[in-house]
C-alpha positions as CSV (number, residue, x, y, z in Angstrom):
1,X,0.0,0.0,0.0
2,X,2.7,2.5,1.0
3,X,4.7,1.7,-2.2
4,X,1.7,2.4,-4.5
5,X,0.8,5.8,-2.8
6,X,3.9,7.7,-4.0
7,X,3.5,6.4,-7.6
8,X,-0.2,7.3,-7.6
9,X,0.6,10.8,-6.2
10,X,3.3,11.3,-8.9
11,X,0.9,10.3,-11.7
12,X,-1.7,12.7,-10.3
13,X,0.7,15.6,-10.2
14,X,2.1,15.0,-13.7
15,X,-1.4,14.7,-15.2
16,X,-2.3,18.1,-13.7
17,X,0.8,19.6,-15.3
18,X,-0.1,18.2,-18.7
19,X,-3.7,19.4,-18.4
20,X,-2.6,23.1,-17.8
21,X,0.0,23.2,-20.6
22,X,-0.5,26.4,-22.6
23,X,-1.8,26.1,-26.2
24,X,-0.9,28.3,-29.2
25,X,-2.1,31.9,-28.7
26,X,-5.0,33.2,-30.7
27,X,-4.4,35.8,-33.4
28,X,-6.6,38.8,-34.0
29,X,-5.4,40.4,-37.2
30,X,-8.3,41.9,-39.2
31,X,-6.7,41.8,-42.6
32,X,-8.6,40.6,-45.7
33,X,-7.0,38.6,-48.6
34,X,-6.8,41.9,-50.6
35,X,-4.7,43.4,-47.8
36,X,-7.5,45.8,-46.8
37,X,-7.8,46.2,-43.1
38,X,-11.1,45.0,-41.7
39,X,-12.5,42.7,-39.1
40,X,-12.9,39.2,-40.6
41,X,-16.6,39.0,-39.9
42,X,-19.1,39.7,-37.1
43,X,-18.3,36.3,-35.6
44,X,-14.7,37.4,-34.8
45,X,-15.6,40.5,-32.8
46,X,-18.3,42.1,-30.7
47,X,-19.1,45.5,-29.4
48,X,-19.6,46.3,-25.7
49,X,-20.3,49.8,-24.5
50,X,-18.9,51.6,-27.5
51,X,-20.5,50.8,-30.9
52,X,-17.3,51.9,-32.8
53,X,-14.7,49.8,-30.9
54,X,-14.8,46.1,-31.9
55,X,-13.3,43.7,-29.4
56,X,-12.0,40.3,-30.5
57,X,-14.3,37.5,-29.2
58,X,-11.3,35.8,-27.5
59,X,-11.2,38.7,-25.1
60,X,-13.6,38.8,-22.1
61,X,-14.6,41.9,-20.2
62,X,-13.4,42.2,-16.6
63,X,-16.3,44.0,-15.0
64,X,-14.5,44.5,-11.7
65,X,-11.5,46.1,-13.5
66,X,-13.7,48.4,-15.7
67,X,-15.5,51.7,-15.1
68,X,-18.0,53.4,-17.4
69,X,-19.2,57.0,-17.0
70,X,-22.2,58.5,-18.8
71,X,-23.8,61.9,-18.4
72,X,-25.6,64.3,-20.7
73,X,-24.7,62.4,-23.8
74,X,-21.0,61.9,-22.9
75,X,-19.8,58.3,-22.4
76,X,-16.3,57.7,-21.1
77,X,-14.4,55.2,-19.1
78,X,-11.9,52.4,-18.9
79,X,-12.8,48.9,-20.0
80,X,-10.6,46.0,-19.1
81,X,-10.5,42.7,-21.0
82,X,-8.5,39.5,-20.5
83,X,-7.9,36.6,-22.7
84,X,-5.4,34.3,-24.3
85,X,-3.6,35.7,-27.2
86,X,-0.5,37.1,-28.8
87,X,-0.1,40.8,-27.8
88,X,1.5,41.6,-31.1
89,X,-1.5,40.3,-33.1
90,X,-3.9,42.1,-30.7
91,X,-1.8,45.3,-31.3
92,X,-2.2,44.8,-35.1
93,X,-5.9,44.1,-34.8
94,X,-6.6,47.6,-33.4
95,X,-4.0,49.4,-35.5
96,X,-5.6,48.1,-38.7
97,X,-9.2,47.7,-37.5
98,X,-10.1,50.9,-35.7
99,X,-9.5,53.1,-38.8
100,X,-12.4,51.1,-40.3
101,X,-14.6,52.4,-37.5
102,X,-13.5,56.0,-38.3
103,X,-10.7,56.3,-35.7
104,X,-7.4,58.0,-36.7
105,X,-4.2,56.5,-35.2
106,X,-2.2,59.4,-33.6
107,X,0.7,57.5,-32.0
108,X,1.8,54.2,-30.5
109,X,4.4,52.6,-28.3
110,X,5.4,49.1,-29.3
111,X,7.0,46.2,-27.4
112,X,6.8,45.7,-23.6
113,X,3.6,47.3,-22.6
114,X,2.0,48.4,-25.9
115,X,0.0,51.6,-26.2
116,X,-2.0,53.1,-29.1
117,X,-3.7,56.5,-29.2
118,X,-6.6,57.1,-31.5
119,X,-8.8,60.2,-32.2
120,X,-12.3,60.4,-33.6
121,X,-14.5,63.5,-33.7
122,X,-14.6,64.8,-30.1
123,X,-13.1,61.7,-28.4
124,X,-9.8,60.0,-27.7
125,X,-9.2,56.3,-27.3
126,X,-6.1,54.9,-25.7
127,X,-5.5,51.2,-26.0
128,X,-3.0,49.5,-23.6
129,X,-2.0,45.9,-24.1
130,X,-0.1,44.1,-21.2
131,X,1.3,40.7,-22.1
132,X,1.1,38.3,-19.1
133,X,2.4,34.8,-18.6
134,X,-0.9,33.1,-19.2
135,X,-3.3,35.9,-20.2
136,X,-3.1,39.1,-22.1
137,X,-4.8,42.2,-20.6
138,X,-6.4,44.8,-22.7
139,X,-7.4,48.2,-21.4
140,X,-9.4,50.6,-23.5
141,X,-9.6,54.2,-22.2
142,X,-12.2,56.5,-23.9
143,X,-12.5,60.2,-23.0
144,X,-13.9,63.3,-24.5
145,X,-11.3,65.8,-25.9
146,X,-10.8,68.9,-23.8
């Protein structure tokens, strides 16, 4: 009995390690075959609180890490999403996809923590992508221009 217990424990531990092995990250690039930047189709993204900012389906909203403000027709806030994925593909998704929604890319910081700044009409959008060990965090900041 005592000789079997360590072997059974070792098998249990190893099976747990194999079950949590990370798979290939998802990619989010919204580029068509013609090279034109666009989301692949409606099944690949969804809209949350802003109807001109598509979010890849692989990213899930973190309601505890988000805040939304709305008053007198002004909507602003910081929405946080998490999911598996390659931060570079996510960066490309927004760099190529948001202009299709009328956003103009103003600036970006690439590598490490990645940041993109967009402008549209009277609003600014700042996208921050933080690459974690198992999850990628996406923060989208929307504010009115001063």
